[in-house]
N, C-alpha and C positions, 0 to 999 in steps of 0.2 A: 256131609261131603259125599260126592258121588264116588263110586268105585274107581272110575277112571282118574279122577283128580287125586284120590288117595294113592293109587298105584303110581301115578306120575310123581307125586311127592316122595314116595319111597324110593323111586328110581333116582331122583336127584340126590337123595341122601347117600345111596349106595355109590353113585358116581363120585361123590366127595370122599367116600371111604377108600377109593382106589389110591389116591395120593398118599393117604395115611399108611395104607398097606405097603406101598412101594418104599416109603420112608422106614417103616418097621423092618422090611426085608433088607434094606441097605444097612441098617444098624446091626442086624443079626449077622450079615456077611462080614462087616468090619470087625465085630466082636469075635467071630470065629477065626478070621484071618489073624488077628492079634494073638489069640489063644492057641493058634496052630491046629484048630479043629477043621474038619472037612466043610465044604460049602453047604450051608443049610438049605439052599434052594430058594424058590420064590413062592412058597405055599400061600402066604398071606395075599400076595398080589393076584395069584391065580384064583384063589377063592373069591376075592373081591370082584375080579373080572367075570367070573362065572355067575356070581350073584347079580351083577349088572345085566348080563346076557339074559338070565332068567326073568328078571324084573322087566326088561324091555319087552319080552313076549307077553308078560302079564298086562303091561300097559297097552300093547297093540290089541290084545283080546278085549280088554275093558273098553277101548276106544270103539272097536267094532260093535260091541254090544250096545254102547251108548248111542252110536249112530243108528243102529237098527231100532232101538227104542224111540229115538227121536223121529224116525221115519214113520213109525206106527202112530205116534202122537199127531204128527202133521197130517197123515192120511185120515185119522179120526176127525181132526179139526176140519179138514176139507169136506169130508162126508157129512158133517153136521153143521156146516157153516151157515146154512139158512136158519136152523133152529137157534144157533148162537146169535146170529144177527137179530132175529126176532126178539130174543131175550134182552139183548143190549138195547134195542129200540124201545121195548116196553119199559125197561128200567129208566132210560133217559127221559121218555115222555112222562112217566109217573113222577120222576124227580123234578122236572120242570113245572108240572102242575102243582106239586107241593110247594115249590119255591114261590110260584106266583101267588098261591093262596096265602103263604106266610107273609109275603111282602104286602099284600092287600090288607091283611090283618094288622101288620105293623103300621101301615099308613092310617088305618082307622084308629088304632090305639094312640098314635101320635096326635091325630086330630082331636080326639076326646081329651087327652091330657093337656093339650094346648088350650082348649076351651075351659077346662077345669082351672088351669093356671090363671087365665084371664078373669074368671069368676072370682078367684081367690084374691085378686088384686083390686077388685071393684072398690072396696072401702078406701084404700089408699088413694086411688085415682080421684074419688069423690072429695077426699080431704084436700087434695092438691088443687083441684079445679075450683072448689068453693072457698078456698083459703081459710079453712077451719083451724089452722094452727096459729091464728092471731099474728101473722107476719113474723113470728119468732123463727120458724123454720120454713123455708120455702124449698120445694123440690118439684122436679118435673114428674108429670104423671105417666111418663112412658118408661117402662122397665124392660129393656130389650134382654133377650136371652143371650148369654155369652156363648159363642160357638154356634155351629150350624149342624143340624141333624139332616143328613141327606138320605132319603130312602131311594134305593136303586130302582131303575126302571124295570118293569116286569116283562117287557117285550123280549121274546127269545126267538126272533125271526130266523136268525142264522141256524141255530141248532134244530129248530122245528122244520126249517126248510130242508136240512140234511136228512132228518128222519123221514120226512115225506118222500123225498127223492129216493132214499134207500128202500123204503117200502115199495114204492112204485116200480123201481128197477129190479128188485130181487124177490119180493114176496107177493106182489099182485099176480093174479092168474091171467089178467088181461095182457096179451102180448103187445109190444110196442109196434107202431106202424112202421112198415118198411118203405123207404123212399126209393122210388125207381125214377131214374131220369131218362127222358127221351127228348127229342126236339119238342120244344114247347114247354108248358108249365109242368111242375113236379106233380107226380101222381102218388097219392098215399094209398097203400094197399095193406089190408089187415092180413097178417100171417095166419 
């Protein structure tokens, strides 16, 4: 937990203690009045109020420090945004390449296993087609697979388009053409 959150939690607890301190002071006052003793004062309430006042300053200080630290982090992120972007793009492109290779491998494995299955059923198909069961058992030679295995498409046009666009917009050294408009056709000028 951050210092700020911890300090704020303690402040809430101390604020809750004020009500209890007022109640304790009221009981002490009533007890003293019944016993004929002098007024005991409001020491508990004053101490609770003072603790809240102190903790409020601690919370403000912690908030200021957290805000400063957040500003430093944001400044660092902004200063390093191109490096962060390049790392993110490299990771995305590597992940997509790995995904595509895995799906191609899965498609190949499925194709090989389907072929193996068909080969394994050759004998039964032959028995059915040639009626080698002496008409005692007749069965269809088609053995469909229950369920469907769908291999996803490996095209990643949208994400690859975004990575290309981000690279071109932020990481390429080639400046974008500047469009100047005048009467007549648009003129493209390199900066």
